C-alpha positions in Angstrom: -19.6 4.1 -1.2 -16.3 2.7 0.3 -16.6 -0.6 2.1 -14.2 -2.0 4.6 -12.5 -5.3 3.7 -13.6 -8.1 6.1 -10.8 -9.3 8.4 -11.0 -12.9 7.2 -10.1 -11.8 3.7 -6.9 -10.0 4.7 -3.4 -11.5 4.3 -1.0 -11.7 7.3 1.1 -8.6 8.1 4.4 -10.4 7.4 3.4 -11.2 3.8 2.0 -7.7 3.2 5.4 -6.2 4.4 7.3 -8.5 2.1 5.0 -7.6 -0.8 5.4 -3.9 -0.1 9.2 -4.1 0.0 9.2 -6.0 -3.3 6.7 -3.6 -4.9 8.8 -0.6 -3.9 11.3 -1.5 -6.6 8.8 -0.9 -9.3 7.7 2.5 -10.7 4.0 2.2 -10.1 1.8 0.2 -7.7 -1.8 0.2 -6.5 -2.1 0.3 -2.8 -5.4 -0.8 -1.2 -6.2 0.4 2.3 -8.4 -1.3 4.9 -10.9 1.6 4.7 -11.6 0.7 1.0 -9.4 3.4 -0.7 -7.2 2.3 -3.6 -4.4 4.7 -4.7 -1.8 4.4 -7.4 1.7 5.8 -7.5 5.3 5.2 -6.5 6.1 3.6 -3.2 8.7 4.2 -0.5 8.8 1.6 2.4 10.5 1.7 5.8 10.4 -1.9 6.9 11.9 -1.3 10.3 9.3 1.3 11.3 6.6 -0.5 9.3 5.6 2.8 7.6 5.9 4.3 4.1 4.8 6.8 1.6 2.8 6.6 -1.6 3.4 9.4 -4.1 1.9 10.3 -7.4 3.7 13.2 -9.2 1.1 13.5 -11.9 -1.7 14.1 -9.5 0.6 15.8 -6.9 -0.5 13.6 -4.0 1.4 12.1 -1.2 0.0 9.7 1.4 1.8 8.5 4.5 0.7 5.1 5.7 1.3 2.5 8.4 1.4 -1.2 7.8 -1.7 -1.8 9.8 -3.7 0.4 7.3 -2.7 -1.7 4.2 -5.0 -4.4 2.8 -3.0 -5.3 -0.3 -0.4 -4.0 -2.9 -0.5 -4.7 -6.6 2.3 -4.0 -9.1 1.3 -2.1 -12.2 3.2 -3.0 -15.3 
């Protein structure tokens, strides 16, 4: 079952945006959403609109997201 991350455990939006922009320079990241989902793939970020796209060509998925939906981002080596 997917569990929502408690608000007190979430980082500030500014630091999440900075982490997303930095992570978008890498080939693969793991993006964790506030609703408990975690998805891996490439990342495109639009910092002005605070939106982006996670894509995985192997699994043929594409997920559009807004900054307020993101809990964390992790770079996969």
